[in-house]
KOLDOFI-725997 format. One record per atom (N, C-alpha, C, CB): x negated, y, z. Coordinates in steps of 0.2 Angstrom, whole numbers, plus 2048, in hexadecimal, padded with zeros to 3 digits. Atoms other than C-alpha are relative to their C-alpha. Glycine has a CB too. Example, Ala and Ser with C-alpha at 12.3 -4.5 7.8 and 13.67 -1.06 7.14 Angstrom:
7FC7FA800;7C27EA827;7FC806800;805800806;8047FA7FF;7BC7FB824;804805803;7FE8027F9;
This chain:
7FB806801;9E7247CC8;8037FD804;7FE7FC7FD;7FD8057FA;9F323ECD6;7FD7F87FA;80B801801;800807800;9F122CCD6;8057FA803;7FB800804;7FB8057FE;A00224CD7;8017F8802;8038017FE;804807803;9FA213CD3;7FB7FC804;7FD8007F9;8067FF7FC;9EC215CE0;7FD7F67FF;80380480B;8038067FF;9ED202CE5;8007FD7FB;8027FD806;7FF802809;9F01FCCD3;7FA8017FD;8058057FB;8067FE802;9E2203CD0;7F87FC803;800806802;8078037F9;9D51FDCDE;8047F87FB;80280280D;7FF806801;9DC1EBCDB;8008007F8;8067FE803;801803807;9DB1EDCC7;7F8800800;8038047F9;8057FE800;9C91F5CCB;7F97FB801;800804805;8068057FB;9C31E6CD7;8007FC7FB;8017FD809;7FF807804;9C91D8CCA;7F88037F9;80B7FF7FB;807802806;9BC1E0CBC;7FA801805;8008067F9;8097FE7FA;9AC1E4CCB;7FD7F97FF;80180380C;801807800;9B01D1CCD;7FC7FC7FB;8067FE800;802805807;9AE1CBCBB;7F88047FE;8068007F9;8067FC803;99F1D7CBA;8038057F9;7FA7F97FD;7FD7FE806;9A71E1CAA;7FF804800;8048007FE;8007F9801;9A41F5CA6;8078017FF;7FC8027FB;7FA7FB806;9B51FECA0;8007FE7FA;8008087FF;804802808;9AD1FCC90;8007F87FE;7F9801800;7FE805804;9AE1ECC8F;8077FA801;7FC7FD801;7F98027FF;9BD1E6C96;8078057FB;80080280A;7FB7FC805;9C61F5C8C;7FD7FF7FB;800808801;802804806;9BD1EEC7E;8057F97FE;7F87FF801;7F8808800;9C81DCC81;8048027FE;8047FD807;7F9800800;9D51E3C82;8058077FA;802801808;7FD7FA807;9D61F1C74;803804804;8057FC7FA;7FB7F87FE;9DA201C80;7F9804800;807801809;8087FB7FD;9CC210C84;802800807;7FF80A7FD;8028037FA;9C320EC90;803807804;7F67FF800;7FB7F97FC;9CA220C96;8077FE803;8038077F9;7F88017FF;9DB216C97;8007FA806;8057FE7F8;8018067FB;9D5209CA2;7FD803805;7FC7FA7FD;8017FF7F9;9CD212CAD;801806804;7FB800800;7F87FA7FA;9DE220CB1;8037F9805;80A8057F9;7FB8067FA;9E420ECB7;7FF7FE804;8027FA800;8028057FA;9D6208CC1;7FF807805;7F77FB7FE;8017FE7FC;9D8219CC8;805802802;7FD802800;7FC7FE7FB;9E9217CCD;8038057FC;7FD801808;7FD7F7804;9EE228CBF;8087FB7FC;7F68057F7;7F8802805;9FB21CCB5;8007FA801;8008027F8;8038057FF;9FF20BCB2;8017FD7F9;8027FE805;7FE803808;9FF1FDCA3;806800801;7FC7F97FE;7FA804802;A0B1F9C9B;8017F8800;8018027F9;7FF80A7FE;A111E5C9F;7FB7FC7FA;80B7FA7FE;801802804;A0B1E2C8D;7F7802800;8058027FA;8058007FB;9FA1E9C95;7FD7FD801;800801803;8018047F8;9FB1E1CA5;7FD7FD7FE;8047FD805;803807801;9FC1D0C9C;7F98007FF;8027FD7FA;805801802;9ED1D3C93;7FB801804;7FF8017FC;8068027FB;9E61D8CA1;7FC7FC804;801802804;8008067FF;9EA1C9CAB;7FB7FB7FE;8047FE7FF;802806802;9E41BFC9F;7F88007FF;8047FE7F8;8087FE801;9D31C8C9A;7FC7FE809;8008097FE;8068027FB;9CC1C4CAD;8027F9803;7FE807807;7FF805801;9D61B4CAD;803800809;7F97FA7FD;7FD8027F7;9E11B8CBF;8027F9800;809805804;7FA8067FD;9E81A9CC9;806804800;7FF7FD809;7F97FE800;9F91A8CCB;800808805;8067F9804;7FE7F97FB;9F81B3CDD;7FE807800;7FF800807;8057F9803;9EC1BFCD5;8048047FB;7F87FD7FC;7FB7FE804;9F91C1CC7;805803802;8017FD7FE;7FB7FE7FC;A071C3CD0;7FE807803;8027FA807;8007F87F9;9FF1D2CDD;8018057FB;7F7801806;8017FA802;9FA1DACD1;8098027FA;7F68007FB;7F87FF805;A0C1DACC5;804804807;8057F47FE;7FE7FD7F9;A111DFCD7;800805801;7FE7FF803;8037F87FE;A051EFCDA;8048047FC;7F98017FE;7FF7FB806;A0C1F4CC9;8078047FE;7FF7FD7FB;7F77FD7FD;A1E1F5CCF;8047FF7FA;80180B803;7FC805807;A231E9CC2;8047FB805;7F97FB7F8;7FA8077FD;A321DCCC6;7FF7FA7FE;8077FF7FF;800805801;A341CBCC3;8028007F9;8047FD804;800800808;A3E1CFCB3;7FC8027FA;804803800;8057FC806;A301D9CAA;7FC7FB7FF;7FC807801;80680A7FE;A231C8CB1;8067FA7FC;7FF7FC80E;7FC804801;A311BFCA9;7FE7F9806;7FE8007F8;8018067F9;A2E1B4CB9;7FC7FD800;8057FB801;805803801;A1F1AFCB2;7FB7FE807;7FE8047FC;8038017FC;A151B0CC3;8067FE804;7FB805801;7FC8047F8;A231AACD0;7FF7FA7FC;80A801804;7FE80A7FF;A25198CC6;7FB7FE805;7FD7FA7F7;8038047FB;A1F18CCCF;7FA7FC7FB;8067FA804;805800806;A0D185CC7;8047F87FE;7F4801802;800807802;A15173CC5;8058037F9;8057F9806;7FB800802;A2317ACBB;7FE8047F7;805804807;8037FD804;A16185CB0;7FB7F97FA;7FB806804;802804807;A1017BC9C;7FA8057FC;8098017FB;8057FE807;A0317EC92;7FE7FE7FA;7FB7FF801;7FE802806;A0817BC82;7F78037F9;8088057FF;8087FE807;9F317AC75;8037FA7F8;7F27FA806;7FF800806;9F717AC64;7F97FD7FB;801807800;807800801;9E7172C5B;8048007F7;7FA7F8804;7FF7FB80A;9E517BC46;7FD7FE800;7FF8087FB;807801805;9DC171C3B;8008087FC;8027F97F9;8047FB803;9D017EC32;8018007F9;7F8800802;7FF802809;9D3177C21;8087FF7FD;7FD7F77FF;7F7800800;9E9177C22;8008057FE;8047FF806;7FD7F8805;9EF186C17;806800802;7FF8017F6;7FA7FF7FE;A0018BC1C;8008077F9;800802809;7FD7F9807;A09194C0D;806803803;8047FC7F7;7FB7FC7FB;A121A1C12;8038067F8;7FA805809;7FE7FC802;A1C1AEC08;805806801;8007FD7FD;7FD7FC7FD;A201BAC13;7FD802802;8037FE802;8077FD7FC;A161C8C1F;808804805;7F88087F9;7FD7F87FC;A1E1D4C2C;7FB802804;8067FF805;8047FA7FE;A111E0C33;805804806;7FE8037FA;7FE7FC7FA;A141E7C45;7F9801803;8057FD805;8058007FA;A081F2C4D;803803806;7FA8057FE;8027F97FB;A071FDC5E;7F98047FE;7FE7FC809;8087FC7FE;9F7207C68;7FC7F87FF;7FE80680B;808803800;9EE1FAC69;7FE7F87FC;7FE7FF80A;802804807;9EF1EDC59;8058007FB;7FE7FA801;7FC801805;9F61E4C4B;8017FA800;7FE8027FB;7FD8057FF;A021D4C4A;8017FF7FB;803801803;800801806;A021CBC3A;8067FA801;7F87FF7FE;801806800;A0E1C0C38;8037FE7FB;8017FD805;802801807;A0F1B4C2B;8077FB7FF;7F87FD7FF;7F8807802;A221ABC23;7FF7FB7FC;8078047FD;7FF803806;A281A1C1A;8098017FD;7FE7F7801;7FC7F8800;A381A8C10;8057F87FF;8008097F9;7FD806801;A47198C11;8078017FC;8017FC806;7F97FD801;A571A1C09;801803802;8057FE801;7FD7FC7FC;A5D1ACC13;7FA80180A;8097FC800;8058037FB;A501A6C23;7FB7FF7FF;8017FA802;806800800;A3E1AAC26;7FD7FD807;7FF8067FE;8018057FA;A3519EC31;7F7803801;8017F57FC;8098007FD;A231A4C38;7FF7FA7FF;7FE801808;806808804;A16198C33;7FB802807;7F98017F3;8087FC7FE;A081A3C3D;803808806;7FC8047F5;8037FB7FE;A041B2C45;7F9803804;803800802;8067FE800;9F41BBC47;80280A803;7FB7FE7F6;7FF7FB7FC;9F01CBC54;7FA8017FF;803800806;8097FC801;9DF1D6C54;8038097FF;7FB7FC7F4;8027F8801;9DA1E8C52;8038057FD;7FB8007FE;7FE7FF809;9DF1F3C46;7F98017FF;8078087FD;808801809;9CC1F6C40;8007F9801;7F6805802;800804804;9CC1E4C3F;8048007FA;8017FC802;7FC801807;9DD1E5C34;7FF8057F9;808800803;8047FF806;9D41F1C2A;7FE7FF7FC;7FF8017FF;807804807;9C61E7C25;8047F9800;7F47FD806;7FD807804;9D21D7C22;8058047FB;8047FA806;7FF7FD803;9DB1E3C18;7FB8017F9;802804803;8057FE806;9CC1ECC0E;7FE7F67FE;7F7806806;801805804;9C61D9C0C;8057FD7FC;7FD7FD803;7FA800805;9D71D2C05;8008027F9;806805801;8037FB804;9D31E0BFB;7FD7FE7FB;7FD804803;807804807;9C41DBBF2;8027FB800;7F7801801;7FF804803;9C81CDBF1;8077FE7FA;7FF7FC804;7FA803805;9D71CCBE7;7FD8067F8;80A803804;8067FB804;9CC1DDBDE;7FC7FB7FB;7FB804805;804804802;9C01D0BDB;8017FB7F9;8007FB806;7FF805802;9CA1C0BD5;8048027F8;8047FC806;7FB7FC803;9D51CDBCA;7F78037F9;806808807;804802806;9C31D0BBE;7FE7FD7FC;7FE7FF800;802807802;9BE1C7BB1;7F97FE7FF;8047FF7FA;8067FF7FE;9B01BFBAF;7FE8007FA;7FC7FB806;8037FD804;9A41C6BA6;7F87FB7FF;800807803;805805802;9981B9B9F;7FA8037FB;8047FB7FC;
């Protein structure tokens, strides 16, 4: 098999080796198959922009390292949204602290899936408008467990008390 993205693969593998992680460690963290990650490292194929973002985040790459990886992948500034070309003083970090005891009411839900997982968007409906109040991302396996746990809880709640 050819490896048209050899330079990208060499760089990606170097980040993984520097992090002292196995293919299984990294592929599990970003929820892809180890053989797919191996194909990236061999330069046989490229990750899409979402996966590349996950890899950059997973390895905690500095701005220059991330920009180099994007460049080696052949993605241009439009595909990276200019994130790595932006001066550091312009970049801002927003941290939202959530009170674990606070309950947000939702009356609408939207579920989106792709090859890598599930995103559940909870919203409140006001007239014709929907306001997303929370989004949760998870693996497909975890989504199945959540669905099972919800079903069990609802079933248990609907059972009449025996006394």
